[in-house]
C-alpha positions in Angstrom: 302.5 121.1 63.2 302.6 124.7 64.2 300.5 125.8 67.2 300.2 129.5 68.1 299.2 130.9 71.5 298.0 134.5 71.6 295.9 136.6 74.0 295.9 139.7 76.1 299.0 140.7 78.1 299.2 139.0 81.5 296.5 136.4 80.7 298.8 133.5 81.1 300.2 132.6 77.7 303.7 132.0 79.0 302.4 130.1 82.0 300.4 127.8 79.7 303.5 127.2 77.6 305.7 126.5 80.7 303.2 124.0 82.1 303.0 122.2 78.8 306.9 122.1 78.6 306.9 120.5 82.1 304.2 118.0 81.0 306.1 117.1 77.8 309.3 116.5 79.8 307.5 114.3 82.3 306.3 112.2 79.4 309.9 111.9 78.2 309.3 114.1 75.1 312.3 116.2 74.3 311.7 120.0 74.1 314.0 122.7 72.9 313.7 126.4 72.3 313.4 129.6 74.2 311.0 131.2 76.6 311.0 134.7 78.1 310.5 135.5 81.7 310.3 138.6 83.8 313.2 139.7 85.9 312.3 141.3 89.2 314.4 143.1 91.8 314.4 142.3 95.5 311.4 144.6 96.0 309.5 142.5 93.4 309.5 145.3 90.9 309.9 144.2 87.3 313.2 145.5 86.0 313.4 143.5 82.7 313.1 140.3 80.8 315.4 137.4 80.0 315.4 134.6 77.5 315.8 131.1 79.0 316.9 128.0 77.1 314.4 125.2 77.9 317.0 122.5 77.4 319.7 123.6 79.9 318.2 126.7 81.7 320.9 129.0 80.5 319.8 132.6 80.0 320.4 135.8 78.1 319.1 139.3 78.8 316.2 140.5 76.5 315.6 143.9 78.0 316.1 146.0 81.1 314.7 149.2 82.4 316.1 152.3 80.8 317.0 154.8 83.5 319.5 157.5 84.3 320.2 155.6 87.5 321.8 152.7 85.6 319.1 150.1 86.3 319.3 149.0 82.7 322.8 147.6 83.4 324.5 149.5 80.6 322.4 148.4 77.7 322.5 150.9 74.9 320.1 149.1 72.6 316.9 150.2 71.1 314.1 151.2 73.4 310.5 149.9 73.7 308.7 152.0 76.2 310.7 152.1 79.4 312.9 149.2 78.4 316.2 149.0 76.5 316.5 145.9 74.4 319.8 143.9 74.6 320.7 143.0 71.0 323.6 140.8 72.2 321.1 138.8 74.4 318.8 138.5 71.4 321.7 137.1 69.3 322.3 134.5 72.0 318.5 133.6 72.1 318.5 133.3 68.3 321.4 130.8 68.5 319.5 128.9 71.2 316.5 128.6 68.9 318.6 127.6 65.9 320.2 124.8 68.1 316.7 123.6 69.1 315.6 123.5 65.4 318.7 121.4 64.5 318.5 119.2 67.6 316.6 116.0 68.2 313.8 117.9 70.0 310.3 116.6 69.2 308.8 120.0 70.3 310.4 123.4 69.6 309.0 126.4 71.5 309.5 130.2 71.3 308.0 132.8 73.7 307.2 135.4 72.4 307.2 137.0 68.9 306.6 140.6 70.0 307.9 144.1 69.6 311.1 143.7 71.7 312.2 140.4 70.1 311.5 141.7 66.6 314.0 144.5 67.0 316.7 141.8 66.5 317.4 140.7 62.9 319.1 137.6 64.5 315.8 136.6 66.1 313.8 137.4 62.9 316.3 135.1 60.9 315.9 132.3 63.5 312.1 132.6 63.4 312.3 132.4 59.6 314.5 129.3 60.0 311.8 127.7 62.2 309.1 128.4 59.6 311.3 126.8 56.9 311.9 123.8 59.2 308.2 123.3 59.8 307.3 123.6 56.2 310.1 121.1 55.2 309.4 118.4 57.8 305.8 117.7 58.4 306.4 114.9 60.9 309.7 115.8 62.5 308.4 117.9 65.3 305.8 120.3 66.6 306.4 123.9 67.2 304.6 126.0 69.7 305.0 129.7 69.5 303.5 132.6 71.6 302.7 135.6 69.4 301.8 139.1 70.5 298.1 139.7 69.9 298.1 143.1 68.3 301.6 143.7 67.0 301.8 143.8 63.2 304.9 142.4 61.5 305.4 140.3 58.4 306.8 137.3 60.4 303.8 137.2 62.6 301.5 137.2 59.5 303.6 134.3 58.1 303.2 132.4 61.4 299.5 132.9 61.3 299.3 131.7 57.7 301.2 128.5 58.4 299.6 127.7 61.8 297.8 124.4 62.2 296.1 125.8 65.3 295.7 129.3 66.8 294.5 129.5 70.4 293.5 132.6 72.2 294.4 132.1 75.8 292.0 133.6 78.3 291.1 133.2 81.9 288.4 130.6 81.1 290.6 128.2 79.1 294.2 128.7 80.4 294.1 126.0 83.1 292.8 123.3 80.6 295.1 124.2 77.7 298.3 122.5 78.7 296.7 119.0 78.8 294.7 119.7 75.7 297.8 120.7 73.8 299.7 117.6 75.2 296.9 115.4 73.8 296.9 117.2 70.5 300.7 116.6 70.1 300.3 113.0 71.1 297.5 112.5 68.6 299.7 114.0 65.8 302.5 111.5 66.5 300.1 108.5 66.8 298.9 109.3 63.3 302.4 109.4 61.7 303.6 106.2 63.4 
């Protein structure tokens, strides 16, 4: 089962996914994969993004502000807007995702397939491996992936083609979605038992 979450920037897609991860763990369901979160400085200004492994909380940098003052922390990767993408951090995140695919996790997550992440061939390869795993094992696990709403890329098109469910997160449904998704996943496993 492949579930995609999409929606406008800032609507709460990652928050929905994080709440669902917490609910799954509370139910004793193993979850693996990678989520992205904002990095803020002491003044609460967003200065970048990092990947977080949902199994052990380890992290790797996704992107930092590009600036002549060195806020980017020495990243010399490709740029998206005002951010420089850390391809080494992306490589680490790809390894985290591959470990989750090959683990005993019942649910594998990835947040998000978007322009920054897709600059990394390592992440594209890991996302392709997740698609292969989903298509080769209909009952092994569920995958929940956040996709950028408007960005066009062949891997996003493939995810949309293979999705069992595509949900557009909005302000009206975001609070109810974690429980609805938990019930959907539980129903899937009840049918294969």
